[in-house]
C-alpha positions in Angstrom: 40.6 28.6 18.2 37.4 29.0 20.1 36.0 31.3 17.4 36.8 28.6 14.8 34.8 26.0 16.8 31.9 28.4 17.2 31.9 29.1 13.4 32.1 25.4 12.7 29.3 24.7 15.0 27.1 27.3 13.4 27.9 25.9 9.9 27.0 22.4 11.0 23.8 23.6 12.6 22.9 25.5 9.4 23.6 22.4 7.2 21.5 20.3 9.5 18.6 22.8 9.5 18.7 23.0 5.7 18.8 19.2 5.4 15.8 18.9 7.8 13.8 21.5 5.9 14.5 19.7 2.7 13.4 16.4 4.2 10.2 17.9 5.4 9.6 19.5 2.0 10.1 16.1 0.3 7.7 14.4 2.7 5.1 17.1 2.3 5.3 17.1 -1.5 5.3 13.4 -1.8 2.0 13.3 0.2 0.3 15.0 -2.8 -1.0 12.7 -5.6 0.7 14.7 -8.4 4.1 13.7 -7.0 3.4 10.2 -8.5 2.1 11.4 -11.8 5.2 10.3 -13.6 4.7 6.7 -12.5 1.1 6.7 -13.5 2.1 8.1 -16.9 4.6 5.2 -17.3 1.8 2.7 -16.7 -0.2 4.4 -19.5 2.8 4.3 -21.8 3.2 0.6 -21.2 -0.5 0.0 -21.8 -0.2 1.5 -25.3 2.8 -0.7 -26.3 1.5 -3.8 -24.5 -2.2 -3.6 -23.6 -3.1 -5.7 -20.6 -6.2 -8.0 -20.9 -9.5 -6.8 -19.5 -10.9 -8.6 -16.5 -7.7 -9.1 -14.5 -7.4 -8.8 -10.8 -5.8 -5.4 -10.2 -3.4 -4.9 -7.3 -3.1 -1.4 -6.1 -1.1 0.2 -3.2 2.4 1.4 -2.4 5.6 -0.3 -1.6 4.3 -3.8 -1.0 2.6 -4.0 -4.4 5.3 -2.0 -6.3 8.1 -4.2 -5.1 6.1 -7.5 -5.6 8.3 -8.7 -8.5 6.8 -12.2 -8.5 3.2 -11.2 -8.3 2.2 -12.8 -11.6 3.9 -16.1 -10.7 2.6 -16.1 -7.2 -1.0 -15.7 -8.2 -1.0 -18.0 -11.2 -3.2 -19.2 -12.9 -5.1 -16.0 -12.0 -4.6 -13.1 -14.3 -3.3 -10.2 -12.2 -2.1 -6.7 -12.9 0.3 -4.8 -10.7 -0.5 -1.1 -10.3 1.5 -0.3 -7.2 3.3 3.0 -7.1 5.6 5.1 -5.0 4.5 5.5 -1.4 0.8 5.7 -2.3 -1.8 6.8 0.3 -5.4 5.6 0.0 -6.3 9.1 -1.2 -3.8 8.7 -4.1 -5.5 5.5 -5.2 -8.8 7.5 -5.2 -7.2 10.3 -7.2 -5.9 7.9 -9.9 -8.8 5.5 -10.0 -9.8 6.6 -13.4 -6.3 5.8 -14.7 -5.0 2.8 -12.8 -8.2 0.8 -12.2 -11.2 1.7 -14.4 -9.5 1.2 -17.8 -8.8 -2.5 -17.0 -12.4 -3.4 -16.2 -11.2 -5.6 -13.3 -13.0 -8.6 -12.0 -11.4 -8.0 -8.6 -9.3 -5.3 -6.8 -6.7 -6.0 -4.1 -5.8 -3.0 -2.0 -2.6 -3.2 0.0 -2.4 0.3 1.5 -2.9 2.4 4.6 0.6 2.1 6.1 1.9 5.2 4.3 -1.1 7.2 5.4 -0.3 6.6 9.0 3.3 7.6 8.5 2.3 11.0 7.1 4.1 13.8 8.7 0.8 15.6 9.2 -0.3 13.0 11.7 -3.2 11.0 10.2 -5.3 9.1 12.5 -6.9 5.6 12.2 -10.2 7.4 11.6 -8.6 9.4 8.8 -7.5 6.1 7.2 -11.0 4.6 7.4 -12.5 7.8 5.9 -10.0 7.6 3.0 -11.0 4.0 2.3 -14.7 5.0 2.4 -14.0 7.7 -0.2 -11.9 5.3 -2.3 -14.9 2.9 -2.4 -17.3 5.7 -3.3 -14.9 6.8 -6.1 -14.7 3.3 -7.5 -18.5 3.0 -7.7 -18.9 6.5 -9.1 -16.6 5.5 -11.9 -18.7 2.4 -12.7 -16.2 -0.1 -11.3 -18.3 -2.8 -9.7 -15.6 -5.4 -8.9 -15.3 -6.6 -5.3 -12.5 -5.2 -3.2 -10.1 -7.2 -1.0 -8.5 -5.0 1.6 -5.3 -6.5 3.0 -4.8 -5.5 6.6 -2.2 -2.8 7.3 0.9 -4.6 8.4 3.5 -3.8 11.1 7.2 -3.2 10.4 10.2 -2.9 12.6 10.9 0.7 11.4 7.4 1.8 12.2 6.9 -0.3 15.3 5.7 2.8 17.3 2.9 3.3 14.8 1.5 -0.3 15.1 -1.1 0.7 17.7 -2.6 3.1 15.3 -2.4 0.6 12.4 -4.1 -2.0 14.5 -6.9 0.4 15.3 -7.3 1.3 11.6 -7.5 -2.4 10.7 -10.3 -2.8 13.3 -12.2 0.1 11.9 -11.9 -1.1 8.3 -12.8 -4.6 9.2 -16.0 -3.4 10.9 -16.7 -1.3 7.8 -16.2 -4.3 5.5 -18.7 -6.3 7.5 -21.4 -3.8 6.6 -20.8 -4.3 2.9 -21.1 -7.3 0.5 -18.5 -5.9 -1.9 -15.6 -5.7 0.5 -13.5 -8.5 2.0 -11.1 -7.7 4.8 -8.1 -10.1 4.8 -6.0 -10.3 8.0 -2.3 -10.9 7.4 -0.9 -8.6 10.1 -1.7 -10.9 13.0 0.4 -13.7 11.4 3.5 -11.4 11.4 4.0 -11.9 15.1 5.2 -14.8 17.2 3.2 -16.4 19.9 5.1 -14.1 22.3 3.8 -11.0 20.4 7.3 -10.3 18.9 7.5 -9.2 15.3 8.8 -11.9 13.0 12.0 -10.2 11.7 12.5 -12.7 8.9 9.5 -11.3 7.1 11.3 -8.0 6.5 14.3 -6.8 4.5 17.4 -5.1 6.0 15.7 -1.7 5.9 13.1 -2.9 8.5 10.3 -1.7 6.3 10.1 -3.6 3.0 8.9 -7.2 2.9 11.4 -10.0 2.4 11.0 -13.1 0.2 9.5 -14.8 3.3 7.1 -11.8 3.8 5.8 -12.2 0.3 5.4 -15.9 0.8 3.2 -15.2 3.8 1.2 -12.6 1.8 0.8 -15.1 -1.1 -0.3 -17.9 1.3 -3.2 -15.8 2.5 -4.2 -14.1 -0.7 -4.0 -16.7 -3.4 -6.4 -19.3 -1.8 -9.0 -16.5 -1.2 -8.7 -15.2 -4.8 -8.9 -18.7 -6.2 -12.0 -19.5 -4.3 -13.6 -16.2 -5.4 -12.5 -16.1 -9.0 -11.6 -19.5 -10.3 -13.6 -22.8 -10.8 -12.9 -25.6 -8.4 -11.1 -27.8 -10.8 -8.0 -25.6 -10.9 -7.7 -24.7 -7.2 
């Protein structure tokens, strides 16, 4: 009987080790830009069958943009284009700039990213995130994209609460960087996701503790839409 339990324990340990190794493999491979090539190709297929208009405001980023099902309605009457994909890092946005931003000749670019960078298993720092954003901006300009960029602050989430200190630091670095440029606007949303007692507002998140809820998107809309209207639309329709 004892031998049976030992054998069972070894088998369970082996399965757990294999599962952990597979999880690490998935996390490492998904941190490379080519992991998302299929989603980018799907954007291009859609563009062929239904070409989007030039001069829209292009939204890029990961989960928060990709899952924003009501983006078009929320930003009306502004013309917007959703190009959120996978669990995109800032470096992935840089890698795919020529395919998901440049072709649309955008009048503005909204970046909702950085959270996934900090969750990377390789341990990226706030300084790494700032550098990735600097490189992204350089890539945009190198590709001839002159549109202003609105960087939405990296937000907290219950699942990644332990990473909030780093995210807050990254936000501060990016805000300081934006203040040195006339083509970047830093938009704070993160601070509004806490109560006056500094508790995270749980109603802003879905059951998974990571994705934004309907209320979360309402908050994001309430901060972004007025800014975009002031910047890109005449006064009579604001």
